[in-house]
MDAnalysis code that builds the backbone (N, CA, C; Angstrom):
import MDAnalysis as mda
import numpy as np

u = mda.Universe.empty(345, n_residues=115, atom_resindex=np.repeat(np.arange(115), 3), trajectory=True)
u.add_TopologyAttr("name", ["N", "CA", "C"] * 115)
u.add_TopologyAttr("resid", np.arange(1, 116))
u.add_TopologyAttr("resname", ["MET", "GLY", "GLU", "PRO", "ARG", "PRO", "ALA", "ASP", "ASP", "ASP", "ALA", "ILE", "HIS", "VAL", "PHE", "ARG", "SER", "VAL", "MET", "ASP", "ASP", "VAL", "LEU", "LYS", "GLU", "VAL", "HIS", "ARG", "LEU", "ASN", "ARG", "GLU", "ASP", "ASP", "LYS", "HIS", "GLY", "LEU", "HIS", "GLU", "MET", "ASP", "LYS", "LEU", "LYS", "HIS", "ILE", "SER", "ALA", "TYR", "GLN", "PRO", "VAL", "LEU", "TYR", "ALA", "ILE", "GLU", "ASP", "VAL", "ALA", "PHE", "GLY", "ARG", "ASN", "TYR", "PHE", "GLY", "LYS", "ILE", "HIS", "LEU", "GLY", "ASP", "GLU", "LYS", "TYR", "ILE", "HIS", "ALA", "ARG", "ALA", "HIS", "LYS", "SER", "THR", "ASN", "GLY", "ASP", "ILE", "THR", "PHE", "TYR", "SER", "LEU", "LEU", "THR", "THR", "PRO", "GLU", "CYS", "ALA", "VAL", "TRP", "GLU", "LYS", "ASP", "THR", "PRO", "LEU", "GLU", "TYR", "PHE", "ILE", "ASP"])
u.atoms.positions = np.array([
    [125.315, -23.754, 113.013],
    [124.993, -22.374, 112.722],
    [125.639, -22.003, 111.393],
    [124.870, -21.375, 110.536],
    [125.403, -20.945, 109.255],
    [126.283, -19.715, 109.391],
    [126.814, -19.275, 108.273],
    [127.661, -18.084, 108.250],
    [126.841, -16.839, 108.563],
    [127.365, -15.926, 109.379],
    [126.668, -14.663, 109.625],
    [126.531, -13.863, 108.337],
    [125.416, -13.170, 108.230],
    [125.138, -12.337, 107.054],
    [124.387, -11.092, 107.499],
    [124.341, -10.077, 106.649],
    [123.629, -8.857, 107.031],
    [122.152, -9.146, 107.333],
    [121.639, -8.445, 108.319],
    [120.243, -8.636, 108.717],
    [119.313, -8.303, 107.554],
    [118.404, -9.217, 107.271],
    [117.382, -8.996, 106.248],
    [116.039, -8.804, 106.955],
    [114.953, -8.697, 106.185],
    [113.630, -8.453, 106.767],
    [113.225, -9.529, 107.761],
    [113.557, -10.778, 107.466],
    [113.207, -11.880, 108.364],
    [113.907, -11.722, 109.712],
    [115.210, -11.485, 109.696],
    [115.974, -11.331, 110.943],
    [115.509, -10.100, 111.716],
    [115.267, -9.015, 111.018],
    [114.788, -7.801, 111.683],
    [113.455, -8.075, 112.365],
    [112.566, -8.786, 111.686],
    [111.269, -9.134, 112.279],
    [111.454, -9.997, 113.533],
    [112.300, -11.000, 113.458],
    [112.532, -11.891, 114.605],
    [113.053, -11.095, 115.794],
    [114.090, -10.306, 115.600],
    [114.705, -9.617, 116.732],
    [113.884, -8.426, 117.225],
    [113.092, -7.834, 116.359],
    [112.167, -6.794, 116.852],
    [111.022, -7.430, 117.645],
    [110.649, -8.648, 117.300],
    [109.582, -9.350, 118.029],
    [109.979, -9.643, 119.476],
    [111.257, -9.815, 119.726],
    [111.726, -10.127, 121.084],
    [112.415, -8.925, 121.739],
    [112.282, -7.755, 121.150],
    [112.976, -6.567, 121.643],
    [112.685, -6.295, 123.123],
    [111.446, -6.365, 123.556],
    [111.124, -6.096, 124.962],
    [111.863, -7.055, 125.888],
    [111.872, -8.330, 125.540],
    [112.567, -9.319, 126.370],
    [114.077, -9.102, 126.349],
    [114.624, -8.744, 125.202],
    [116.061, -8.476, 125.095],
    [116.425, -7.296, 125.991],
    [115.666, -6.220, 125.917],
    [115.981, -5.031, 126.710],
    [115.773, -5.283, 128.202],
    [114.793, -6.091, 128.566],
    [114.616, -6.470, 129.979],
    [115.855, -7.209, 130.485],
    [116.406, -8.080, 129.646],
    [117.602, -8.823, 130.038],
    [118.807, -7.887, 130.154],
    [118.935, -6.915, 129.257],
    [120.013, -5.936, 129.350],
    [119.904, -5.180, 130.677],
    [118.703, -4.767, 131.033],
    [118.515, -4.035, 132.287],
    [118.755, -4.934, 133.503],
    [118.382, -6.205, 133.421],
    [118.649, -7.140, 134.514],
    [120.154, -7.294, 134.720],
    [120.880, -7.436, 133.615],
    [122.339, -7.541, 133.703],
    [122.943, -6.282, 134.322],
    [122.384, -5.136, 133.966],
    [122.872, -3.879, 134.517],
    [122.679, -3.840, 136.036],
    [121.508, -4.289, 136.505],
    [121.248, -4.329, 137.955],
    [122.212, -5.289, 138.647],
    [122.466, -6.443, 138.023],
    [123.408, -7.410, 138.599],
    [124.820, -6.828, 138.658],
    [125.216, -6.107, 137.608],
    [126.524, -5.457, 137.597],
    [126.654, -4.506, 138.779],
    [125.636, -3.677, 138.987],
    [125.660, -2.720, 140.091],
    [125.748, -3.445, 141.429],
    [124.969, -4.500, 141.557],
    [124.921, -5.274, 142.804],
    [126.286, -5.880, 143.134],
    [126.977, -6.360, 142.116],
    [128.254, -7.033, 142.328],
    [129.465, -6.134, 142.083],
    [129.218, -4.866, 141.746],
    [130.308, -3.921, 141.537],
    [131.128, -4.171, 140.296],
    [130.550, -4.850, 139.304],
    [131.306, -5.167, 138.087],
    [131.303, -4.024, 137.082],
    [130.172, -3.406, 136.901],
    [129.997, -2.251, 136.008],
    [130.338, -2.538, 134.552],
    [130.201, -3.782, 134.140],
    [130.413, -4.161, 132.737],
    [129.439, -3.412, 131.834],
    [128.195, -3.317, 132.263],
    [127.176, -2.693, 131.424],
    [127.329, -1.175, 131.364],
    [128.185, -0.587, 132.205],
    [128.415, 0.858, 132.137],
    [128.964, 1.261, 130.776],
    [129.586, 0.316, 130.068],
    [130.080, 0.601, 128.720],
    [128.948, 1.056, 127.807],
    [127.732, 0.654, 128.152],
    [126.583, 0.936, 127.297],
    [125.988, 2.318, 127.546],
    [126.306, 2.979, 128.652],
    [125.807, 4.293, 129.047],
    [124.293, 4.420, 128.874],
    [123.793, 4.372, 127.677],
    [122.343, 4.362, 127.436],
    [122.061, 3.693, 126.094],
    [120.832, 3.260, 125.937],
    [120.441, 2.603, 124.688],
    [119.796, 3.650, 123.788],
    [120.440, 3.921, 122.669],
    [119.914, 4.934, 121.755],
    [119.445, 4.332, 120.433],
    [119.581, 3.012, 120.304],
    [119.181, 2.336, 119.064],
    [118.830, 0.892, 119.400],
    [118.193, 0.244, 118.475],
    [117.969, -1.213, 118.551],
    [117.861, -1.671, 117.103],
    [119.017, -1.994, 116.542],
    [119.065, -2.325, 115.122],
    [119.826, -3.617, 114.887],
    [119.116, -4.700, 114.526],
    [119.830, -5.921, 114.139],
    [120.693, -5.633, 112.905],
    [121.965, -6.017, 112.966],
    [122.864, -5.742, 111.844],
    [123.411, -7.008, 111.192],
    [123.561, -8.079, 111.962],
    [124.050, -9.356, 111.447],
    [123.233, -10.471, 112.072],
    [123.135, -11.582, 111.357],
    [122.468, -12.737, 111.946],
    [122.953, -14.012, 111.283],
    [122.712, -15.109, 111.987],
    [122.983, -16.445, 111.459],
    [121.869, -17.340, 111.978],
    [121.608, -18.409, 111.255],
    [120.534, -19.313, 111.670],
    [121.073, -20.726, 111.870],
    [120.331, -21.446, 112.686],
    [120.600, -22.860, 112.911],
    [119.253, -23.562, 112.802],
    [119.120, -24.453, 111.833],
    [117.894, -25.234, 111.712],
    [117.894, -26.318, 112.773],
    [116.778, -26.394, 113.506],
    [116.616, -27.395, 114.557],
    [115.295, -28.125, 114.326],
    [115.034, -29.156, 115.103],
    [113.879, -30.023, 114.879],
    [112.553, -29.269, 114.827],
    [112.382, -28.252, 115.652],
    [111.087, -27.585, 115.728],
    [111.125, -26.136, 115.292],
    [112.019, -25.812, 114.364],
    [112.093, -24.453, 113.859],
    [113.520, -24.026, 113.581],
    [113.808, -22.769, 113.935],
    [115.120, -22.185, 113.681],
    [115.576, -21.366, 114.877],
    [116.858, -21.471, 115.180],
    [117.480, -20.576, 116.140],
    [118.126, -19.440, 115.355],
    [117.933, -18.231, 115.845],
    [118.505, -17.040, 115.237],
    [119.533, -16.456, 116.197],
    [120.719, -16.192, 115.700],
    [121.767, -15.547, 116.459],
    [121.965, -14.176, 115.827],
    [121.873, -13.127, 116.615],
    [121.953, -11.796, 116.033],
    [122.893, -10.864, 116.758],
    [123.524, -9.997, 115.996],
    [124.303, -8.880, 116.535],
    [123.402, -7.663, 116.417],
    [123.122, -7.032, 117.562],
    [122.183, -5.912, 117.602],
    [122.915, -4.669, 118.084],
    [122.829, -3.613, 117.279],
    [123.462, -2.336, 117.617],
    [122.554, -1.578, 118.574],
    [123.126, -1.151, 119.722],
    [122.346, -0.417, 120.721],
    [122.749, 1.045, 120.810],
    [123.578, 1.503, 119.900],
    [124.040, 2.890, 119.905],
    [125.456, 2.988, 120.436],
    [126.080, 4.128, 120.223],
    [127.438, 4.394, 120.701],
    [128.434, 3.297, 120.307],
    [128.225, 2.687, 119.147],
    [129.107, 1.616, 118.665],
    [129.207, 0.448, 119.641],
    [128.130, 0.181, 120.366],
    [128.056, -0.951, 121.283],
    [127.016, -1.933, 120.759],
    [127.322, -3.211, 120.937],
    [126.490, -4.269, 120.377],
    [126.246, -5.344, 121.423],
    [125.136, -6.035, 121.280],
    [124.885, -7.241, 122.057],
    [124.677, -8.381, 121.070],
    [124.892, -9.592, 121.541],
    [124.623, -10.779, 120.742],
    [123.452, -11.487, 121.396],
    [122.378, -11.655, 120.633],
    [121.143, -12.235, 121.155],
    [120.801, -13.506, 120.404],
    [120.040, -14.356, 121.087],
    [119.578, -15.601, 120.477],
    [118.067, -15.691, 120.658],
    [117.384, -16.038, 119.571],
    [115.934, -16.205, 119.599],
    [115.580, -17.483, 118.847],
    [114.360, -17.948, 119.053],
    [113.889, -19.155, 118.381],
    [112.579, -18.849, 117.668],
    [112.477, -19.286, 116.417],
    [111.238, -19.181, 115.647],
    [110.765, -20.598, 115.375],
    [109.623, -20.941, 115.976],
    [109.122, -22.306, 115.826],
    [108.490, -22.499, 114.452],
    [108.241, -23.744, 114.124],
    [107.647, -24.063, 112.824],
    [106.254, -23.454, 112.679],
    [105.573, -23.159, 113.799],
    [104.250, -22.522, 113.708],
    [104.349, -21.002, 113.687],
    [105.580, -20.458, 113.709],
    [105.786, -19.024, 113.589],
    [105.966, -18.280, 114.902],
    [105.788, -18.956, 116.044],
    [105.989, -18.300, 117.335],
    [107.460, -17.957, 117.503],
    [107.731, -16.762, 118.017],
    [109.098, -16.293, 118.212],
    [109.309, -16.043, 119.695],
    [110.403, -16.621, 120.241],
    [110.710, -16.440, 121.652],
    [112.174, -16.056, 121.827],
    [112.412, -15.209, 122.814],
    [113.769, -14.827, 123.194],
    [114.406, -15.981, 123.949],
    [115.673, -16.241, 123.698],
    [116.379, -17.319, 124.383],
    [117.419, -16.767, 125.362],
    [118.383, -15.986, 124.863],
    [119.424, -15.474, 125.760],
    [120.277, -14.416, 125.074],
    [121.133, -13.792, 125.898],
    [122.180, -12.904, 125.412],
    [123.512, -13.595, 125.652],
    [124.472, -13.320, 124.797],
    [125.814, -13.843, 125.003],
    [126.486, -13.012, 126.090],
    [126.877, -13.668, 127.158],
    [127.622, -13.011, 128.226],
    [128.770, -13.923, 128.630],
    [129.833, -13.307, 129.059],
    [130.954, -14.026, 129.647],
    [131.224, -13.354, 130.989],
    [132.050, -13.942, 131.837],
    [132.352, -13.259, 133.098],
    [132.973, -11.873, 132.885],
    [133.602, -11.666, 131.738],
    [134.263, -10.394, 131.467],
    [133.456, -9.449, 130.596],
    [132.473, -9.950, 129.870],
    [131.860, -9.085, 128.855],
    [130.419, -9.468, 128.540],
    [129.607, -8.446, 128.285],
    [128.246, -8.642, 127.800],
    [127.934, -7.649, 126.683],
    [128.797, -6.653, 126.535],
    [128.652, -5.631, 125.501],
    [129.832, -5.799, 124.563],
    [129.533, -5.879, 123.274],
    [130.547, -6.242, 122.285],
    [130.829, -5.084, 121.343],
    [131.932, -5.167, 120.659],
    [132.324, -4.169, 119.669],
    [131.826, -4.599, 118.291],
    [131.858, -3.676, 117.353],
    [131.381, -3.946, 115.995],
    [132.123, -5.122, 115.356],
    [133.418, -5.231, 115.595],
    [134.209, -6.268, 114.931],
    [134.257, -7.586, 115.700],
    [133.570, -7.702, 116.836],
    [133.515, -8.967, 117.554],
    [132.700, -9.955, 116.716],
    [133.262, -11.104, 116.368],
    [132.547, -12.044, 115.503],
    [131.262, -12.582, 116.173],
    [130.250, -12.774, 115.382],
    [129.014, -13.408, 115.829],
    [129.232, -14.906, 115.741],
    [129.202, -15.561, 116.897],
    [129.463, -16.998, 116.962],
    [128.357, -17.712, 117.711],
    [128.312, -19.001, 117.575],
    [127.333, -19.847, 118.259],
    [127.489, -19.717, 119.772],
    [126.373, -19.619, 120.479],
    [126.406, -19.657, 121.938],
    [125.124, -20.299, 122.437],
    [125.208, -20.870, 123.628],
    [124.052, -21.549, 124.215],
    [123.328, -20.634, 125.172],
    [124.045, -20.045, 126.118],
    [123.382, -19.121, 127.047],
    [124.311, -18.034, 127.502],
])
């Protein structure tokens, strides 16, 4: 994965293309939090924005993986991963989650993650 840099038109296009899938995953995590009494996603209160602010790429055999920091409002961020194939198809891959966290702060570094 290369160095993170400010989101440009390409990154904005990639992450806006998978926005529905990203938000579905955020809502799924929220339901799981409620079910298990974790309430990690309560930090997010509501989504008032969807703005990619940073991204990094990883060139792979059949395209590029995009890692992005996306601002959802209230100074809360998620880290998302998407793939852009060599034919231009864009697919959502995952959000960065840990047992303790799924919502990140502005200064949390954007790093490589698998799932």
